[in-house]
C-alpha positions in Angstrom: 37.8 181.8 -68.3 40.3 180.5 -66.2 39.2 178.1 -63.6 39.9 179.0 -59.6 41.8 176.8 -57.7 40.7 174.9 -54.6 37.0 174.8 -53.6 37.2 177.1 -50.9 39.3 179.2 -53.0 35.8 179.9 -55.0 34.1 180.2 -51.9 35.8 184.2 -51.7 35.5 185.4 -55.0 32.2 183.6 -55.8 30.6 185.8 -52.6 32.7 189.0 -53.3 30.1 188.8 -56.9 26.9 187.7 -54.7 27.3 184.3 -56.5 26.0 182.0 -53.8 24.5 179.3 -56.2 27.9 179.4 -58.2 29.8 178.4 -54.7 27.5 175.8 -53.8 28.1 174.2 -56.8 31.6 174.5 -56.4 32.2 173.2 -53.1 32.7 169.6 -51.3 29.7 168.1 -49.7 31.0 169.4 -46.2 31.6 173.0 -46.5 28.3 172.8 -49.0 26.7 171.2 -45.8 27.9 174.2 -43.5 26.7 177.2 -46.0 23.4 175.5 -46.3 23.2 175.2 -42.4 23.7 178.8 -41.8 21.4 180.6 -44.4 18.6 181.1 -42.4 19.3 183.7 -39.7 17.5 181.9 -37.4 19.7 178.3 -37.4 22.6 181.1 -37.5 21.9 182.5 -34.0 21.4 179.3 -32.4 24.9 178.0 -33.6 26.9 177.5 -30.5 30.8 179.0 -31.9 34.2 178.1 -30.1 36.7 180.8 -31.2 40.4 180.4 -30.6 43.9 182.2 -31.3 46.6 180.1 -32.1 49.0 182.4 -31.3 48.4 184.8 -28.2 51.4 186.9 -28.3 50.5 188.5 -31.5 48.9 192.1 -30.7 47.3 192.1 -34.9 45.8 188.7 -33.7 44.5 189.4 -30.5 43.4 192.2 -32.4 41.2 190.1 -35.0 40.1 187.4 -32.6 38.6 190.0 -30.2 37.0 191.6 -32.9 35.7 188.3 -34.0 34.3 187.7 -30.4 32.8 191.1 -30.0 31.0 190.2 -33.4 29.6 187.1 -32.3 28.6 188.4 -29.2 27.0 191.8 -30.0 24.8 189.4 -32.7 24.0 187.0 -30.1 25.6 184.0 -30.7 26.3 181.5 -28.1 30.1 181.0 -27.2 31.4 178.1 -25.3 34.7 177.6 -24.0 35.0 174.0 -25.0 35.2 173.0 -28.3 33.1 169.9 -27.9 30.5 171.5 -27.0 30.5 174.0 -29.7 28.7 173.8 -33.9 31.4 175.7 -35.5 35.0 176.0 -34.5 36.4 179.4 -35.5 40.6 179.6 -35.7 42.6 182.9 -36.0 45.8 182.3 -37.3 49.2 183.3 -37.4 51.6 183.0 -40.0 54.5 185.6 -39.0 56.9 182.8 -39.3 57.6 179.2 -39.7 57.6 178.8 -36.0 54.2 180.3 -35.7 53.0 178.7 -38.8 54.0 175.2 -37.8 52.0 175.7 -34.3 49.3 176.7 -36.2 49.0 174.0 -38.5 49.4 172.0 -35.4 46.0 172.9 -33.6 44.2 173.5 -36.9 44.5 169.5 -37.5 44.4 168.9 -33.8 40.7 170.6 -34.0 40.1 169.1 -37.5 41.1 165.9 -36.5 39.3 165.6 -32.9 35.9 166.9 -34.5 34.9 165.4 -37.7 31.6 166.5 -37.8 31.6 170.4 -36.8 31.7 173.3 -39.2 35.1 174.8 -39.1 36.0 178.3 -40.4 39.9 179.0 -40.7 40.9 182.4 -41.1 44.0 184.9 -40.6 46.9 185.5 -41.8 47.9 182.1 -42.3 44.9 181.7 -44.8 45.9 184.2 -46.9 49.6 183.3 -47.0 49.8 179.2 -47.2 48.9 177.9 -50.1 46.9 174.9 -50.6 45.3 174.9 -47.0 41.9 174.5 -48.4 43.0 171.2 -50.0 44.5 170.0 -46.4 41.6 170.8 -44.4 38.5 170.2 -47.2 35.9 170.4 -44.9 36.6 173.9 -43.9 35.8 177.5 -44.5 38.9 179.6 -45.5 38.4 182.7 -45.0 41.8 185.1 -46.0 42.5 188.3 -44.2 41.2 190.9 -47.0 37.9 189.0 -47.7 36.5 189.0 -44.0 33.4 190.4 -45.0 32.3 187.0 -46.1 31.7 186.8 -42.1 28.5 188.5 -42.8 27.8 186.7 -46.0 28.1 183.6 -43.9 26.5 184.3 -40.6 23.9 186.7 -41.7 24.6 189.5 -38.6 22.8 192.2 -37.5 25.8 194.0 -37.1 28.1 193.8 -39.6 31.7 192.7 -38.7 33.0 196.2 -40.6 31.1 198.0 -37.5 32.6 195.9 -35.0 35.3 197.6 -33.1 38.3 195.8 -30.9 40.0 198.4 -29.0 40.2 196.1 -25.6 41.3 193.0 -26.3 39.6 190.4 -24.5 41.5 189.4 -21.7 40.3 185.8 -21.6 42.7 185.2 -24.6 46.1 186.7 -23.6 49.2 184.7 -23.3 50.7 185.7 -19.5 52.2 188.8 -18.9 51.2 190.4 -22.3 51.5 193.9 -22.0 48.2 194.8 -24.2 46.1 193.6 -21.2 45.8 197.3 -19.9 45.9 199.1 -23.3 43.6 200.6 -25.3 44.2 199.5 -29.2 43.4 201.8 -32.1 43.8 199.9 -35.4 44.8 202.9 -37.7 45.8 201.6 -40.7 45.8 198.4 -43.1 49.0 197.7 -45.4 52.5 199.4 -45.9 54.4 201.1 -48.0 57.5 198.6 -47.9 57.9 195.9 -50.3 60.8 194.1 -48.0 62.2 191.0 -49.8 61.4 188.5 -47.1 58.3 189.7 -46.2 54.6 187.7 -47.8 52.3 190.0 -46.0 52.0 192.6 -49.3 50.0 189.5 -50.9 47.4 190.0 -48.3 47.6 193.6 -47.7 48.0 194.8 -51.4 47.6 198.8 -50.4 47.2 200.9 -46.9 44.0 201.6 -45.8 44.0 204.3 -43.5 41.3 205.2 -40.9 40.0 208.9 -41.2 41.7 211.1 -38.5 38.6 212.0 -37.1 37.6 208.3 -36.4 40.8 207.9 -34.5 40.4 211.1 -32.7 37.1 209.5 -31.2 38.1 205.8 -30.5 40.9 207.8 -28.4 38.2 209.7 -26.7 36.6 206.5 -25.9 39.2 204.4 -24.4 39.8 207.8 -22.1 35.8 207.6 -21.2 36.6 203.8 -20.6 39.2 204.9 -18.0 42.2 203.2 -20.1 45.7 205.2 -20.0 47.8 203.4 -22.5 46.8 203.9 -26.0 48.5 201.7 -28.5 48.5 202.9 -32.1 48.3 199.8 -34.4 49.1 199.0 -37.8 51.6 196.5 -40.1 53.3 200.4 -40.3 52.3 203.6 -38.7 54.7 205.2 -40.5 52.5 204.4 -43.7 49.6 206.1 -42.2 47.5 208.7 -44.3 49.3 208.1 -47.5 45.8 207.3 -49.2 44.5 210.2 -47.6 46.5 212.9 -48.3 47.9 213.2 -44.3 50.4 211.5 -42.7 51.7 209.7 -39.4 53.2 213.1 -38.1 50.1 215.1 -38.6 48.1 212.0 -36.5 50.7 212.2 -33.7 50.4 216.0 -33.5 47.1 216.0 -33.3 47.0 213.6 -29.9 49.0 217.1 -28.7 46.4 218.8 -28.5 44.8 216.9 -25.8 48.2 217.0 -24.1 46.1 218.0 -20.7 44.6 214.7 -20.7 46.3 211.7 -18.7 47.5 209.2 -21.1 50.3 207.5 -23.0 50.8 206.3 -26.9 52.3 203.5 -27.5 53.3 203.0 -31.8 53.3 199.8 -32.8 55.1 200.0 -35.7 57.3 202.4 -37.3 59.2 201.8 -40.2 62.9 202.9 -40.6 62.5 204.7 -43.7 59.2 206.7 -42.8 60.4 207.7 -39.1 63.4 209.1 -41.1 61.1 211.5 -43.4 58.4 212.3 -40.8 60.3 212.7 -37.8 61.0 216.2 -38.4 57.5 217.3 -38.3 56.6 215.5 -35.1 56.0 218.1 -32.5 58.7 217.4 -29.6 56.2 218.0 -27.0 54.3 214.7 -27.8 57.6 212.6 -27.9 58.6 214.4 -24.7 54.9 213.9 -22.8 52.8 211.4 -24.0 54.7 208.6 -26.1 55.7 206.2 -24.1 56.6 202.9 -26.2 57.9 202.9 -30.3 58.7 199.6 -31.9 61.2 200.5 -35.2 62.2 197.1 -36.9 65.9 197.7 -38.2 66.2 194.3 -39.4 70.1 194.5 -39.4 72.4 197.0 -39.7 74.7 196.2 -42.7 73.6 198.5 -45.4 74.8 195.6 -47.9 72.1 193.1 -46.4 69.6 196.6 -45.9 70.1 196.4 -49.5 69.3 192.8 -50.1 66.0 192.8 -48.1 65.1 196.1 -50.3 64.9 198.2 -47.0 66.3 201.5 -47.9 67.9 203.7 -45.1 70.8 204.5 -42.8 71.5 203.0 -40.0 72.8 206.1 -38.2 70.2 208.4 -39.2 67.7 206.0 -37.2 70.4 206.1 -34.5 70.8 209.4 -34.9 67.1 210.1 -34.3 66.6 207.3 -31.1 69.2 209.0 -29.3 67.4 212.8 -29.9 63.7 210.8 -29.1 65.9 209.1 -25.5 67.2 212.8 -25.0 63.7 214.4 -25.0 62.1 211.5 -23.0 64.8 209.4 -21.3 61.9 207.0 -19.9 60.6 205.9 -23.1 60.8 202.1 -24.1 62.4 201.7 -27.5 62.1 198.5 -29.4 63.5 196.9 -32.6 63.9 193.3 -34.6 66.7 192.2 -36.3 67.0 189.1 -38.3 70.1 187.3 -38.2 71.1 184.9 -40.9 69.9 186.4 -43.7 71.3 184.9 -47.2 74.7 186.4 -47.7 75.2 187.7 -43.6 78.4 187.5 -42.6 79.2 186.8 -38.7 80.8 190.5 -38.5 77.9 191.7 -39.9 75.7 190.2 -37.0 78.4 191.4 -34.7 77.5 195.4 -35.9 73.8 195.0 -34.1 75.1 194.5 -31.0 75.6 197.9 -30.6 72.0 198.8 -30.5 72.1 197.9 -26.7 73.6 201.4 -26.2 69.9 202.6 -28.5 67.1 200.4 -27.5 65.7 199.0 -24.3 65.1 195.9 -26.2 66.6 194.3 -29.4 64.6 191.0 -30.6 66.2 188.6 -32.6 64.7 186.2 -35.2 66.7 183.9 -37.6 66.0 184.1 -41.2 63.5 181.6 -43.0 63.0 181.0 -45.8 59.2 181.9 -47.2 58.3 180.2 -50.6 57.6 183.1 -52.9 59.3 185.6 -51.8 62.0 187.4 -53.5 64.5 186.5 -50.8 63.5 182.8 -50.8 65.4 183.1 -54.8 68.5 184.7 -53.1 71.8 182.6 -53.0 74.2 182.5 -50.4 72.0 180.8 -48.3 73.4 180.2 -44.0 73.7 176.5 -43.6 72.8 174.9 -40.5 75.4 174.8 -38.9 76.4 178.0 -39.2 72.8 179.2 -37.8 73.4 177.6 -34.5 76.7 179.1 -34.5 75.7 182.7 -34.7 72.9 181.6 -32.4 75.3 181.0 -29.4 77.2 184.5 -30.6 74.0 186.1 -29.6 73.6 184.3 -26.4 77.7 184.6 -25.8 76.8 188.6 -25.8 73.9 188.7 -23.9 76.2 186.7 -20.9 77.9 189.9 -21.4 75.7 192.2 -21.0 74.2 190.4 -18.1 77.5 190.4 -16.5 77.6 194.4 -16.2 74.8 194.2 -13.7 72.5 196.0 -16.2 69.2 194.7 -17.8 70.2 193.0 -21.0 68.4 194.9 -23.7 69.3 191.8 -26.3 66.5 189.0 -26.6 66.2 186.0 -28.5 62.6 185.4 -30.0 63.4 181.8 -30.5 64.6 179.1 -27.6 67.4 176.5 -29.2 64.9 173.8 -29.1 62.8 176.2 -31.9 65.5 176.9 -33.9 66.8 173.3 -33.8 63.3 172.4 -35.0 63.5 174.7 -38.1 66.8 174.0 -39.5 67.3 172.6 -42.2 65.0 174.9 -43.9 62.4 173.5 -45.7 62.1 174.0 -49.7 
């Protein structure tokens, strides 16, 4: 049999098959002491936990962090606000792009080096996508997103993590002005049907796992009962919902339409464009007109050639016809999209074509392309050099200034500051 990877990577596979003794034999002394100390329910309950998020603007990260917060709280662990007072430091990570990844690594390293005698858990997206994380932080326990059930194996809870919800996000974790503060989030599914060439999340969530429609509606009613009026449907791609349950997202949305007499609004985060084109004809127009307040539709590019290189298969003209129809039905709706600029092979003209989206969306956020090892896009030729990335950043900023001069709010937004972009390039190999 092939020997598994680093000690922390052996933790996950061994626990999943119940081989606790194998795990202990294959771990370093620090991690072995960690698990030994937590084998007793009584000892585990007495542990003081410091829980933190490395990126509090990511709704998904906030959802996972809140869920862990509720998990520890419901199982009567003592949560502390200062890491110096904790026995265990639990860090939920974000690896959306290299800016988030670099920020996350700095935070992990700061806690790891400042508190060498404390036990540490590193979990979340970066724990799944960053190779060699266990080798860098050998004293820490690494728990990938797809193996969160390990929290039950380690902390011996009365209430397992699977039964803990996080609909109302913990306000103590919010970045200032985060829109989710007054929202009730319902996580409807994991994974997506897409295979985008630039994305490494497919390695984390290999298949779609949807929540039963009855459970979604039950959580919806609990949110209304708790006084929430803004309900956010959360997923890697809401459009992929139901593929594993012989249903689809259009049917789920239409279910909410049966409660039209109740006071609520729906946000959809996210709706992949190809799935939107296929499902839109089946969506009840009344639910769009009266109940949907926000939809994020990540186009990523307006160029058919670049979309093909991204392995995204839709016609932007079809999407814009749909967004125009949505706006006709509901002029107050907040439609947002994302654009990746500087993708391998992209021209300035192809970038400039995205500026027309200001006429169709309330907000267009620009992210510069960043290579991620292991993705199909990483192997593509015709990479855009640093000087050209900076020039295209100025193109977007110039267009933002021109639109701002019209006296109306500018829909175009930069996801990164000039300083962040300067730190990111040239890209690492």
